[in-house]
Phi, psi and omega in degrees: 000133179283163179300321182296316180295318178298318179296315178300314182296318180296316179296320180295335180280349178286151177295151180303331183265014178296139177278165179305312181297319180297320181289322178297319177297321178295314180297316176299317179300311178302321177296315180299317181296313178300320178295321176297314177298320178299313178303313180299317179298324181276001176082015176269077183227165179236131178294157177302319181298312181296321182289323175306314180298314180302314184295322178296318179294325179294330185277358181280000000 
């Protein structure tokens, strides 16, 4: 499915009274999810343990 087809499909699933901002938020969310899944498939991930250590350093 092309990006244009996916966007069209996503817009069509929104309620008729959806605002421009609501549709844009939905499109942005979809893009973030797709990027995250692509990162996971490519092995660009951080373990829970490593993330826990990062968070601990932020809290200092």
